[in-house]
N, C-alpha and C positions, 0 to 999 in steps of 0.2 A: 615281540611285539617289535624288537629293534627291526625285525627283519621287514615288518610291515610297512613302518616309514620309511625303510631303506625304498622300498617299491613304491611307495606315493610319492614321496619327495618331487620323482623328476613331474609327475604327472599335474601335480599339485602350482609348480611352478609352470607347465608350459600353458595350464589354464587362466594363471594370473599373467604371463606374456600373450596372451590373444586377448586380451582387455585392457594393453598397453597402450594403444593411441590414446583413451582418456587423459591419459598422464603427460607431463614435461618430459622431456629429454633427460634431465636430473633426475625425476621421479624413476624413469621406465631403465636408467644406469641404476639406482641404488636397488630396485625389484629384483632385478638379473645379476645384480653382483650379491646380492644377500644368497639369493638361491645358489650361486655359483659355489661363491663360500661356504656355505649350509656342506655341500657336497664333497669340497675337500676338506673343510676341517674335520670332515666325520671319518674321510677315508683315508686322512691323516693319524688322525690321536682316537679317532674309534673311542670318543666320550662325549659326553654334555658337554662337556669345557672347550673341547677344541669344535665343537660344531655352532656353539655362540661365539665365540672367538672369530671361525671362519663369517659368521652372520656379520659380527660386526665391521671385519676388516672389509668384507666384500661388498659390505653398501656403501661405506664410506668410500672407498675406491669408484665402485661403479657410480654413482652421484658423478663425483668427479668429472670422470668421463664424461659422462653423459652432460654435463651441462658448461661441456670444454667451451662452445660457442654460446656469449650470452648474448644478452636482449640487443645492444645492439647487431651484433655480428648477422642475428634470427632477420631482423631489417633490413640491412642491405642486403643479405640473400633474397629477402624478399624483393626490393626492387631489381636486382640483377635479372627473377625469374618473372616481373614485370616488366620492364623495362629495358633491359639488354636485348643489341642487336643479335640476332644470330651467328653464334662462330664467333663474338667479340669477344674480348675478356674485359669485364668488368674488377678491379680491386680496390680492398680497401687498407687501411693498418686500423687495429680498432686502437683510438687515444691511452683507453683506460688500461688495457694489459701488454700492449705493443704486437699483438699478432696480428698479423695478416693473412689476407685473404686472394686467391684472384679465383671468379667462376668463369664459364664461359659456355653459355646458355647454347642449344639445342633451337632450331624452331618446334616449333608447337605442335600436337597431335592430338588427334583423339581418339579414345577408343572405342572399336563399334558398340559396347555394351554402355558406354556413358557418353555420347555424344555432346553432351551441354555439359562437361566435363575437361576442358581442354589440360593437359602436359606438357611438362618439356622436360627434358635431359639435360644434364649440366657437367662438367668434367670442374671437380674444387682442388685450386691446390692451396691446403694451409701450412705458413710457415710458422710455426711453433717453436720458441728456444732456438733458433737459427737452423731448425729439425721440417722441410720440406716435405709434405705428406700431400700424396696425390689418391683423390675418390671421385667415385662416379655418383649421382644419385640423382631420383627424380622426382619430381613436385605434381600437383596435380591441384586445380584450385578446387576447394569445397564448395557447400552448401551456401557458405556467404560472400562467397568470391575470392578469397584469401589462397595465396598458394601454401598446398599444406605438402611436408616431406611424406613421401610413399616409404615403406619398408623393403 
């Protein structure tokens, strides 16, 4: 039975991640963290207790990482995608947590398969606890007309 559960866990995790767009970033992080924690816990401890501890720790850490940008920051990011001039920086500092972000959106484009949904790529510089991290992301308009980050 143990061999079957080890074999099925990655497929279960992939199935859950495929419907992750229905969840918030915090929930997605918790889901991925739980699955990763279970695998790591099982690999290290090779028993149920280690697996459960891995799930608990992975869920907590995944949620924290996934929920790093709070609602205020998501609103500011949406504003940068909507109104930010291409190639020009839009920056803000979250008054509640002190984290700062700089977003440089690029020119909007459409994919031939979805001509009614414009997309924009952007460079994001996030400064958290004095460390600056650079990432690139793409957002496209959803059916409601809001910018939605793509995976």
